[in-house]
C-alpha positions in Angstrom: 14.9 -14.7 15.8 18.1 -12.7 15.3 18.1 -9.5 17.2 18.1 -7.3 14.1 15.6 -9.3 12.1 12.6 -6.9 12.6 14.7 -3.9 11.7 15.9 -5.6 8.5 12.4 -6.6 7.5 11.1 -3.1 8.1 14.0 -1.4 6.3 13.1 -3.5 3.2 9.5 -2.6 3.6 10.3 1.1 3.7 12.8 1.0 0.9 10.5 -0.8 -1.5 7.3 1.2 -0.8 7.9 4.4 -2.7 9.3 2.6 -5.7 6.3 0.3 -6.0 3.6 2.7 -4.8 4.8 5.8 -6.6 2.4 4.8 -9.4 -0.5 6.0 -7.2 0.8 9.5 -7.0 2.9 10.1 -10.1 1.6 12.6 -12.6 2.2 10.0 -15.4 -0.4 7.8 -13.7 -3.0 10.5 -13.2 -2.6 11.4 -16.9 -2.8 7.8 -18.1 -6.0 7.1 -16.1 -7.6 10.3 -17.2 -6.9 9.3 -20.8 -9.0 6.2 -20.1 -11.9 8.3 -18.8 -11.2 8.5 -15.0 -11.2 11.8 -13.1 -8.1 13.7 -12.2 -6.4 13.7 -8.9 -8.9 15.2 -6.4 -6.4 16.8 -4.0 -2.8 17.8 -3.6 -1.0 17.8 -0.2 2.6 18.8 0.3 3.1 18.9 -3.4 2.0 15.3 -4.0 -1.2 14.7 -6.0 -3.4 12.1 -4.3 -5.1 9.2 -6.1 -8.5 9.4 -7.6 -10.3 6.6 -5.9 -12.1 4.8 -8.8 -8.8 4.5 -10.7 -6.9 3.6 -7.5 -9.1 0.7 -6.5 -9.6 -0.6 -10.1 -5.9 -0.3 -11.1 -4.5 -2.0 -8.0 -7.2 -4.7 -7.9 -7.1 -5.5 -11.6 -4.1 -7.9 -11.1 -6.6 -10.3 -9.5 -8.8 -10.2 -12.6 -12.0 -8.4 -13.6 -13.2 -8.9 -10.1 -16.1 -7.1 -8.3 -15.6 -4.6 -5.5 -16.4 -7.1 -2.9 -13.3 -9.1 -3.8 -11.1 -5.9 -3.9 -12.4 -4.8 -0.5 -11.7 -8.2 1.0 -8.1 -8.3 -0.4 -7.3 -4.7 0.5 -8.5 -5.2 4.0 -8.5 -1.8 5.7 -10.9 0.1 3.4 -14.6 0.6 4.0 -16.3 -1.9 1.6 -19.1 0.7 1.2 -16.5 2.9 -0.5 -14.7 0.2 -2.4 -17.6 -1.6 -4.0 -19.2 1.3 -5.9 -15.8 2.6 -6.9 -14.8 -0.6 -8.5 -18.2 -1.0 -10.2 -17.8 2.5 -11.7 -14.2 1.7 -12.7 -15.2 -1.3 -14.7 -17.8 0.8 -16.6 -14.9 3.0 -17.7 -12.1 0.6 -18.7 -11.1 -3.0 -19.2 -8.6 -5.0 -17.1 -6.1 -5.1 -19.9 -6.3 -1.4 -20.6 -5.8 -0.3 -17.0 -3.0 -2.7 -16.3 -1.2 -1.5 -19.4 -1.7 2.2 -18.3 -0.5 1.4 -14.8 2.7 -0.4 -16.0 3.5 2.3 -18.6 2.9 5.1 -16.0 5.1 3.4 -13.4 7.9 2.9 -15.9 7.7 6.5 -17.1 7.8 7.8 -13.6 10.9 5.8 -12.7 12.6 6.8 -16.0 11.9 10.5 -15.2 13.4 10.3 -11.7 16.1 7.7 -11.9 17.0 7.7 -15.6 16.5 5.0 -18.1 19.2 2.7 -16.7 20.3 3.6 -13.2 23.6 2.0 -12.1 23.0 -1.4 -10.5 19.5 -1.8 -12.0 19.9 -5.3 -13.3 21.5 -6.6 -10.1 18.8 -5.0 -7.9 16.1 -6.4 -10.1 17.6 -9.9 -9.8 17.7 -9.6 -6.0 14.1 -8.4 -5.8 13.0 -11.2 -8.1 14.9 -13.8 -6.0 13.1 -12.5 -2.9 9.7 -12.4 -4.6 10.2 -16.0 -5.9 10.8 -17.2 -2.3 7.6 -15.5 -1.0 4.8 -18.0 0.0 1.6 -17.7 -2.0 -0.9 -19.0 0.5 -3.4 -16.4 1.6 -1.8 -13.6 -0.5 -4.5 -12.7 -3.0 -2.9 -9.5 -4.4 0.6 -10.9 -4.5 -0.8 -14.0 -6.4 -2.8 -11.8 -8.8 0.3 -9.6 -9.4 2.2 -12.6 -10.6 -0.3 -13.3 -13.4 0.8 -10.5 -15.8 4.4 -11.7 -15.7 7.3 -9.3 -15.9 7.4 -6.3 -18.4 10.1 -6.3 -21.1 11.3 -2.8 -20.1 14.1 -3.1 -17.5 12.6 -0.4 -15.3 9.2 -2.1 -15.7 10.6 -5.4 -14.6 12.3 -3.6 -11.6 9.0 -2.0 -10.6 7.0 -5.3 -10.9 9.5 -7.1 -8.7 9.3 -4.3 -6.1 5.5 -4.3 -6.3 5.4 -8.0 -5.7 7.4 -7.6 -2.4 5.2 -4.6 -1.4 2.0 -6.5 -2.0 3.2 -9.6 -0.4 4.0 -7.8 2.9 0.6 -6.0 2.6 -1.1 -9.4 2.3 0.9 -10.7 5.2 -0.1 -7.6 7.2 -3.8 -8.1 6.7 -3.4 -11.8 7.7 -1.5 -10.7 10.8 -4.0 -8.2 12.2 -7.0 -10.3 11.2 -5.7 -13.4 12.9 -4.6 -11.2 15.9 -8.2 -10.3 16.6 -8.5 -6.8 15.1 -10.8 -5.5 12.5 -10.1 -2.8 9.9 -11.3 0.2 11.9 -9.5 -1.0 15.1 -6.2 -1.6 13.5 -6.3 1.8 11.8 -7.1 3.6 15.1 -4.3 1.7 16.8 -1.9 2.5 14.0 -2.4 6.2 14.1 -1.0 6.6 17.6 1.5 3.8 17.1 2.9 6.0 14.3 2.7 9.1 16.5 -0.3 10.7 14.7 -3.3 12.3 16.5 -6.4 10.1 17.0 -8.6 9.9 13.8 -5.9 11.6 11.7 -5.6 8.6 9.3 -8.6 6.3 9.5 -11.0 8.6 7.5 -8.7 8.3 4.5 -9.8 4.6 4.3 -13.5 5.7 4.0 -14.6 5.2 7.6 -17.2 7.6 9.1 -17.3 9.1 12.6 -19.9 6.4 13.7 -17.5 3.6 12.6 -14.7 5.2 14.5 -16.8 5.8 17.6 -17.8 2.1 17.7 -14.2 1.1 17.1 -12.9 3.2 20.0 -15.6 1.6 22.2 -14.4 -1.9 21.3 -10.8 -1.1 21.9 -11.6 0.6 25.2 -13.5 -2.5 26.4 -10.4 -4.6 25.7 -8.1 -2.2 27.5 -6.2 -1.2 24.3 -7.4 2.4 24.3 -8.7 4.8 26.9 -12.2 6.3 26.9 -10.6 9.6 25.7 -9.1 7.8 22.7 -5.5 7.4 23.9 -3.5 4.3 23.2 -2.7 2.3 26.3 0.5 0.4 27.0 -1.4 -2.8 26.2 -2.7 -1.2 23.0 0.8 -0.2 21.9 2.1 -3.7 22.7 -0.8 -5.3 20.8 -0.1 -3.1 17.7 3.6 -3.9 17.8 2.8 -7.6 18.0 0.9 -7.3 14.8 4.0 -5.8 13.1 6.3 -8.5 14.6 4.0 -11.2 13.3 4.0 -9.5 9.8 7.8 -9.5 9.9 7.8 -13.2 10.7 5.5 -13.9 7.8 8.1 -12.2 5.6 11.0 -14.3 6.9 11.3 -16.5 3.7 11.8 -13.2 1.7 14.5 -12.0 4.0 16.1 -15.5 4.1 16.3 -15.6 0.3 18.2 -12.3 0.3 20.5 -13.2 3.1 23.7 -11.1 3.3 22.7 -9.4 0.0 20.1 -7.4 1.7 22.5 -4.6 2.6 23.6 -4.3 -1.0 20.0 -4.1 -2.1 19.2 -1.5 0.5 22.2 0.6 -0.6 20.5 1.1 -3.9 16.8 1.1 -2.9 17.1 3.7 -0.1 18.6 6.3 -2.4 16.1 5.6 -5.2 13.2 5.8 -2.8 14.3 9.1 -1.4 14.6 10.5 -4.9 11.0 9.5 -5.7 9.8 11.2 -2.5 11.9 14.3 -3.3 10.4 14.4 -6.8 6.8 14.5 -5.4 5.8 11.1 -6.6 5.3 9.7 -3.1 4.4 11.4 0.2 6.9 11.9 2.9 7.1 9.0 5.4 4.8 9.0 8.4 6.8 8.4 11.6 9.2 6.3 9.6 6.5 3.9 8.3 5.0 4.1 4.9 1.9 2.1 4.8 -0.7 -0.2 6.4 -2.3 -3.2 4.9 -0.5 -2.6 1.6 -2.3 0.7 0.9 -0.5 4.0 0.3 -0.8 7.0 2.6 -3.4 9.2 0.9 -3.2 12.0 3.4 -5.7 14.9 3.5 -8.5 15.4 1.0 -9.6 11.8 0.8 -12.3 11.1 3.3 -15.6 9.3 3.1 -17.2 12.7 2.2 -15.0 13.3 -0.8 -15.4 9.7 -1.8 -19.1 10.2 -1.9 -18.7 13.2 -4.1 -16.4 11.3 -6.5 -18.7 8.4 -7.3 -22.1 9.1 -5.8 -21.6 6.9 -2.8 -24.6 7.0 -0.4 -23.4 6.5 3.2 
């Protein structure tokens, strides 16, 4: 491994994330989903409107087909299935796969046009590089990435750019789930470890994935028994090393993507970094958390989306 490989892999991850995942926060998306019959954004934090959960789970999972919530929960990895399953069931009562995929694509394209303009300089070249990288990505074990290939590329240049970025984002997300699962962590454990690895307080992030206090209590106990966390919920040196190993393994699973870009990565990042910061500045993606945008492919929802608000949204019974 070259000494700068993890840094390069993570820079690509960070640059792609707001471009691909801005669709979960953009007003264009909230409006499009509301037009289909979904609820509005339930909360705003730091000027960014957070996703409504039924539309989030249904729209992101729809690339895999008209699949039940059990499949979505398995693919997304880090969310509580008790939250995902009823949300997806409710979503399919509201819309069809074709309708929500069309709304998602149109909203993402409109968001990018509003912020970057209809044809930002270098768009065609950047799209070509992203597509080269996405074409080199291995399919095995990547359910969301594989599903996302099924609709093909939109005709609109910004839509094609967004689809290519989303393919890379979801591929790394799939790889990340593979990495922590094979590394011996479950969803609650990896979330608890990640919070402090990011520099966040304990239990600051895990509830946004639908996990209740009892789930987190049990997760802390398991981590403490393995020496990865102390009894008072502080990450140990072994725990920090374990969490870093997960990220390094994820980087390695993305090596074919980085190899396909080769020396062109710097050119790609020169464009993507600025465009991503513009999306964040426009309020269509939250500010980065400790320099890292996401875990398990899911966006950072932030405050206002806990298991309690999820229950209110779609009558989930904990």
